[in-house]
C-alpha positions as CSV (number, residue, x, y, z in Angstrom):
1,X,0.0,0.0,0.0
2,X,1.4,3.4,-1.0
3,X,1.7,6.2,1.5
4,X,-0.8,9.3,1.3
5,X,0.5,12.0,-1.0
6,X,-0.4,15.8,-1.5
7,X,-3.3,16.6,-3.6
8,X,-3.0,18.3,-7.1
9,X,-4.2,21.8,-7.7
10,X,-7.7,20.8,-8.9
11,X,-8.5,19.7,-5.3
12,X,-6.4,22.1,-3.2
13,X,-9.2,24.9,-3.1
14,X,-11.6,22.3,-1.7
15,X,-9.2,21.0,0.8
16,X,-8.4,24.3,2.1
17,X,-12.2,25.0,2.5
18,X,-12.5,21.7,4.4
19,X,-9.6,22.7,6.7
20,X,-11.2,26.0,7.5
21,X,-14.4,24.2,8.6
22,X,-12.4,21.7,10.6
23,X,-10.5,24.6,12.4
24,X,-14.0,26.2,12.9
25,X,-15.1,23.0,14.8
26,X,-11.9,23.2,16.9
27,X,-12.6,27.0,17.7
28,X,-16.1,26.1,18.9
29,X,-14.6,23.4,21.1
30,X,-16.7,20.8,19.5
31,X,-13.8,18.2,19.3
32,X,-12.1,15.8,21.6
33,X,-8.8,17.3,20.5
34,X,-8.6,15.5,17.3
35,X,-10.3,16.6,13.9
36,X,-14.0,15.8,13.4
37,X,-16.1,15.3,10.3
38,X,-18.2,18.3,9.4
39,X,-21.8,17.4,9.5
40,X,-24.4,18.5,6.8
41,X,-28.2,18.0,7.0
42,X,-27.8,15.5,4.2
43,X,-25.2,13.4,6.2
44,X,-27.5,13.7,9.4
45,X,-30.4,12.4,7.3
46,X,-28.5,9.4,6.4
47,X,-27.7,8.5,10.0
48,X,-31.3,9.2,11.2
49,X,-32.8,6.9,8.5
50,X,-31.0,4.0,10.1
51,X,-33.1,4.0,13.1
52,X,-37.0,4.1,13.5
53,X,-36.8,6.7,16.2
54,X,-38.1,10.3,16.7
55,X,-35.1,12.5,16.3
56,X,-36.4,14.4,19.4
57,X,-36.6,11.4,21.6
58,X,-34.3,11.6,24.7
59,X,-31.8,8.8,25.1
60,X,-30.0,10.0,28.0
61,X,-30.1,12.8,30.5
62,X,-27.8,14.1,33.3
63,X,-30.4,15.8,35.4
64,X,-28.0,17.8,37.7
65,X,-26.6,19.4,34.6
66,X,-30.2,19.8,33.0
67,X,-28.9,18.5,29.7
68,X,-30.4,15.8,27.6
69,X,-29.1,13.8,24.5
70,X,-31.6,13.2,21.8
71,X,-31.5,10.8,18.9
72,X,-30.7,13.8,16.6
73,X,-27.8,14.9,18.8
74,X,-26.4,11.3,19.2
75,X,-26.5,11.2,15.3
76,X,-24.7,14.5,14.8
77,X,-21.9,13.4,17.2
78,X,-21.6,9.9,15.7
79,X,-21.2,11.6,12.2
80,X,-18.6,14.0,13.7
81,X,-16.8,11.0,15.2
82,X,-16.3,9.4,11.8
83,X,-18.9,6.6,12.1
84,X,-20.5,5.2,8.9
85,X,-24.3,5.6,9.0
86,X,-24.8,1.9,9.6
87,X,-23.0,2.1,12.8
88,X,-25.6,4.4,14.3
89,X,-28.0,1.7,15.6
90,X,-25.1,0.5,17.7
91,X,-24.5,4.1,19.0
92,X,-28.1,4.4,19.9
93,X,-28.1,1.0,21.8
94,X,-24.9,2.2,23.6
95,X,-26.6,5.3,24.9
96,X,-29.6,3.3,26.0
97,X,-27.4,0.9,27.9
98,X,-25.5,3.7,29.6
99,X,-28.9,5.3,30.5
100,X,-29.6,2.1,32.6
101,X,-26.3,2.6,34.6
102,X,-26.6,4.6,37.7
103,X,-23.1,6.0,37.6
104,X,-23.1,8.4,34.6
105,X,-26.5,10.1,35.6
106,X,-25.0,10.8,39.0
107,X,-21.9,12.5,37.5
108,X,-19.2,9.9,37.5
109,X,-17.8,11.1,34.3
110,X,-17.2,14.4,35.9
111,X,-15.2,12.7,38.8
112,X,-11.6,13.3,39.7
113,X,-11.1,9.4,39.4
114,X,-11.2,9.8,35.6
115,X,-13.7,7.0,34.7
116,X,-14.8,6.3,31.0
117,X,-17.4,4.3,29.4
118,X,-16.5,0.8,27.8
119,X,-18.8,-0.7,25.2
120,X,-18.7,-4.5,24.5
121,X,-20.6,-5.5,21.5
122,X,-22.0,-9.1,20.9
123,X,-23.9,-10.7,18.2
124,X,-23.8,-10.8,14.3
125,X,-23.5,-7.2,14.1
126,X,-19.8,-7.5,14.8
127,X,-19.3,-9.0,11.3
128,X,-21.8,-6.8,9.5
129,X,-20.0,-3.6,10.5
130,X,-16.5,-4.8,11.0
131,X,-15.9,-4.6,14.7
132,X,-12.6,-6.0,15.8
133,X,-12.6,-8.7,18.4
134,X,-9.3,-10.3,17.8
135,X,-5.8,-8.7,17.8
136,X,-5.2,-5.2,19.2
137,X,-8.7,-5.0,20.6
138,X,-7.8,-2.0,22.9
139,X,-5.6,-0.3,20.2
140,X,-6.2,1.5,17.0
141,X,-6.8,0.5,13.3
142,X,-10.4,-0.5,13.2
143,X,-13.0,2.2,12.1
144,X,-16.1,0.8,13.8
145,X,-14.5,0.2,17.2
146,X,-12.8,3.7,17.1
147,X,-15.5,5.8,15.9
148,X,-18.4,4.2,17.8
149,X,-16.5,4.6,21.1
150,X,-15.6,8.2,20.1
151,X,-19.3,9.0,19.4
152,X,-20.0,8.5,23.1
153,X,-17.1,10.8,24.0
154,X,-18.1,13.5,21.7
155,X,-21.6,13.3,23.1
156,X,-20.2,13.8,26.6
157,X,-18.3,16.8,25.4
158,X,-20.8,18.6,23.0
159,X,-24.1,17.7,24.7
160,X,-23.2,17.5,28.4
161,X,-20.3,20.0,28.4
162,X,-17.7,17.5,29.9
163,X,-14.6,19.4,28.8
164,X,-11.3,18.8,30.6
165,X,-10.5,21.4,33.1
166,X,-14.2,22.4,33.2
167,X,-17.0,20.0,34.1
168,X,-14.7,17.0,33.5
169,X,-12.5,17.2,36.6
170,X,-10.4,14.0,36.0
171,X,-7.1,14.3,37.7
172,X,-5.2,12.2,35.2
173,X,-7.9,10.6,33.1
174,X,-7.5,7.5,30.9
175,X,-6.9,6.8,27.2
176,X,-10.3,5.3,27.2
177,X,-11.8,8.8,27.3
178,X,-11.0,9.1,23.7
179,X,-12.7,5.8,22.7
180,X,-13.4,2.4,24.3
181,X,-15.4,-0.1,22.2
182,X,-14.6,-3.7,21.7
183,X,-16.3,-6.8,20.4
184,X,-16.2,-10.3,21.9
185,X,-14.2,-13.0,20.0
186,X,-17.3,-15.3,20.2
187,X,-15.8,-17.7,17.4
188,X,-12.8,-18.6,19.5
189,X,-14.4,-18.7,22.9
190,X,-14.9,-22.0,24.6
191,X,-17.8,-20.6,26.6
192,X,-21.2,-19.0,25.9
193,X,-20.8,-15.3,24.8
194,X,-21.3,-12.6,27.4
195,X,-24.7,-11.5,26.2
196,X,-26.2,-15.1,26.3
197,X,-25.3,-15.3,29.9
198,X,-27.9,-12.7,30.5
199,X,-31.0,-13.9,28.6
200,X,-30.2,-12.9,25.1
201,X,-30.0,-15.3,22.1
202,X,-26.7,-15.9,20.3
203,X,-28.2,-14.2,17.3
204,X,-29.2,-11.1,19.1
205,X,-27.1,-7.9,18.7
206,X,-26.3,-6.5,22.2
207,X,-24.3,-3.7,23.6
208,X,-23.1,-4.0,27.2
209,X,-21.9,-0.7,28.8
210,X,-19.4,-0.5,31.8
211,X,-18.0,2.3,33.7
212,X,-14.2,1.6,33.9
213,X,-11.2,3.1,35.6
214,X,-8.3,1.2,33.9
215,X,-7.3,-1.7,31.7
216,X,-4.3,-3.8,33.1
217,X,-2.6,-6.4,31.1
218,X,-1.6,-9.8,32.6
219,X,1.4,-11.5,31.2
220,X,0.9,-15.3,31.9
221,X,2.7,-17.3,29.2
222,X,4.3,-19.5,31.7
223,X,1.6,-22.0,32.8
224,X,-1.1,-24.4,31.7
225,X,-2.4,-24.6,35.2
226,X,-5.9,-23.0,35.6
227,X,-5.2,-22.4,39.4
228,X,-1.9,-20.6,38.7
229,X,-3.6,-18.5,36.0
230,X,-6.5,-17.7,38.1
231,X,-4.4,-16.7,41.0
232,X,-2.4,-14.4,38.6
233,X,-5.7,-12.7,37.6
234,X,-6.8,-12.4,41.2
235,X,-3.6,-10.8,42.4
236,X,-4.2,-7.9,39.9
237,X,-7.9,-7.5,41.1
238,X,-7.0,-7.3,44.8
239,X,-4.0,-4.8,44.5
240,X,-4.5,-2.3,47.2
241,X,-4.5,0.7,44.8
242,X,-7.8,-0.7,43.4
243,X,-9.6,-0.8,46.7
244,X,-11.3,2.6,46.6
245,X,-14.7,1.4,48.1
246,X,-15.2,-1.6,50.4
247,X,-15.4,-3.8,47.4
248,X,-14.3,-3.8,43.7
249,X,-15.4,-5.2,40.5
250,X,-13.7,-6.4,37.3
251,X,-14.2,-7.6,33.8
252,X,-11.9,-10.3,32.8
253,X,-11.0,-10.1,29.1
254,X,-9.3,-13.3,28.3
255,X,-7.4,-14.1,25.2
256,X,-8.6,-17.5,23.5
257,X,-5.2,-19.1,24.8
258,X,-6.0,-18.3,28.3
259,X,-9.8,-19.3,28.0
260,X,-8.7,-22.5,26.6
261,X,-6.4,-23.2,29.7
262,X,-9.6,-23.0,31.9
263,X,-11.9,-24.7,29.5
264,X,-9.5,-27.7,28.8
265,X,-9.3,-28.3,32.5
266,X,-13.2,-28.4,32.8
267,X,-13.7,-25.0,34.1
268,X,-16.8,-23.0,33.3
269,X,-17.1,-19.2,33.6
270,X,-18.8,-19.7,36.9
271,X,-16.0,-21.9,38.1
272,X,-13.6,-19.1,37.3
273,X,-15.7,-16.5,39.0
274,X,-16.1,-18.7,42.1
275,X,-12.4,-19.2,42.4
276,X,-11.5,-15.6,42.0
277,X,-14.1,-14.7,44.5
278,X,-12.9,-17.2,47.2
279,X,-9.3,-16.2,46.6
280,X,-9.7,-12.3,46.1
281,X,-8.7,-11.7,49.8
282,X,-6.2,-9.2,51.5
283,X,-4.7,-9.6,55.0
284,X,-5.8,-6.8,57.1
285,X,-2.3,-6.0,57.8
286,X,-1.8,-5.3,54.1
287,X,-4.5,-2.7,54.3
288,X,-3.2,-1.2,57.5
289,X,0.0,-0.6,55.7
290,X,-1.6,1.6,53.1
291,X,-4.3,3.2,55.4
292,X,-7.3,1.4,53.9
293,X,-8.4,-0.9,56.8
294,X,-11.7,0.8,57.6
295,X,-14.5,2.7,56.0
296,X,-15.7,6.4,55.9
297,X,-19.1,6.8,57.8
298,X,-20.0,9.4,55.1
299,X,-18.9,7.7,51.8
300,X,-18.0,4.2,52.7
301,X,-14.8,4.7,50.9
302,X,-11.8,3.1,52.4
303,X,-9.6,5.0,54.8
304,X,-7.4,4.3,57.9
305,X,-9.0,3.1,61.1
306,X,-7.4,6.0,62.9
307,X,-9.2,8.6,60.8
308,X,-12.1,10.3,62.8
309,X,-14.7,9.6,60.2
310,X,-13.8,5.8,60.2
311,X,-16.0,3.0,60.9
312,X,-15.3,-0.9,60.7
313,X,-15.6,-2.7,57.4
314,X,-17.8,-5.7,57.0
315,X,-15.0,-8.2,57.3
316,X,-14.2,-6.9,60.8
317,X,-17.6,-8.3,61.9
318,X,-17.0,-11.9,60.7
319,X,-15.1,-14.8,62.3
320,X,-12.0,-14.0,60.3
321,X,-11.6,-10.2,60.7
322,X,-7.9,-10.4,59.6
323,X,-9.1,-11.7,56.0
324,X,-10.7,-8.9,54.0
325,X,-12.7,-9.9,50.8
326,X,-12.2,-7.6,47.8
327,X,-15.4,-8.7,46.0
328,X,-18.9,-8.6,47.4
329,X,-20.3,-11.5,45.1
330,X,-19.0,-13.9,42.4
331,X,-21.1,-11.7,40.0
332,X,-18.6,-8.9,40.7
333,X,-16.5,-10.7,38.1
334,X,-17.6,-10.8,34.5
335,X,-15.7,-12.8,32.0
336,X,-15.4,-12.5,28.2
337,X,-13.0,-13.6,25.4
338,X,-11.4,-11.2,23.1
339,X,-8.0,-10.7,21.4
340,X,-5.7,-12.9,19.3
341,X,-4.5,-16.4,20.2
342,X,-0.7,-15.6,19.6
343,X,0.2,-15.0,23.2
344,X,-0.7,-15.5,26.9
345,X,-1.7,-11.8,27.5
346,X,-5.1,-11.1,29.0
347,X,-6.5,-8.0,30.7
348,X,-8.3,-7.0,34.0
349,X,-10.7,-4.1,33.3
350,X,-11.4,-2.4,36.7
351,X,-15.1,-1.4,37.0
352,X,-16.3,1.4,39.0
353,X,-18.8,0.1,41.7
354,X,-21.4,1.8,43.9
355,X,-21.7,1.7,47.7
356,X,-23.2,-1.0,48.4
357,X,-22.3,-2.5,45.0
358,X,-24.9,-3.6,42.5
359,X,-25.2,-7.3,41.8
360,X,-24.5,-6.5,38.1
361,X,-22.2,-3.5,37.7
362,X,-23.1,-3.1,34.0
363,X,-26.1,-2.8,31.8
364,X,-27.2,-4.3,28.4
365,X,-29.3,-3.1,25.5
366,X,-30.3,-5.0,22.4
367,X,-29.5,-3.2,19.2
368,X,-32.8,-2.1,17.4
369,X,-34.9,-2.5,20.5
370,X,-36.3,0.3,22.6
371,X,-35.0,1.0,26.0
């Protein structure tokens, strides 16, 4: 493939005019820091034609900001993000899944923690629109993944005003604030797909929305023991830096190679969940060492027992007060398969939880269905 070259004089004037429009979008702060696609009424109509929805229908609101995202506004931002019009039903379903989550409506996207939405797509739509589910799933190179995730970010900025240094108060943020949309590698998974675990048919197209803090890679090329691999994953989940609240939650994104280690040993997803839940334990002395051995009366976030606002955590009321669980329930662990099968590299995605945590710290929406 040849590299891009400069244009001849016949197209220079058009290119210069386009550049002026792009700069106008920058001047209006309608971007995420990268150039966006200028939107015409004709382009907008192409997007709206892909869904049987009233353009003025509200998909998601942040009530304390008194701002509302309509189907029309979602389409404008999807077009600006570089989506093809056939991606738009996925974007609509993503916003509806987000609307079912309590965190975004309560302002978590404004938090100093720097959270971001993560979208997971299942079903035949992955192939129809070219969503990447294999190599480099958290990286660049695939238009559908990049632009669908970016459509959500641009909506956050342009509809809800979540500009950095303004309503978005993230201390450091995360690269996921640009775009975070992946598909499950259902074809190479030895287990039922993520959406089928929650009542959907394999043939259904579904978006799952998470609120995430970070994605941590796990290098485990050394073992074929399911217990050893599961302990490696568990160790990352229970790191003290992850323990903001009393409990934490995680999405395990396993490569086919790692999923096969478990499946070949006869482990189901529930077996892995149960193992992680039972072993996701920290010694209280570990929490004392970092000042996280108690809870705040006001927020139930972790702090030192010597703090004047402290109260005992739940573990201190049990028969084994020196052993502190990091998870409230086996369902705090969700599992999917994605990535290539060329190395033993998986990921732990840290999911933001409530106090007390929900049984399911994520939300689903079938593509094409109403919320």
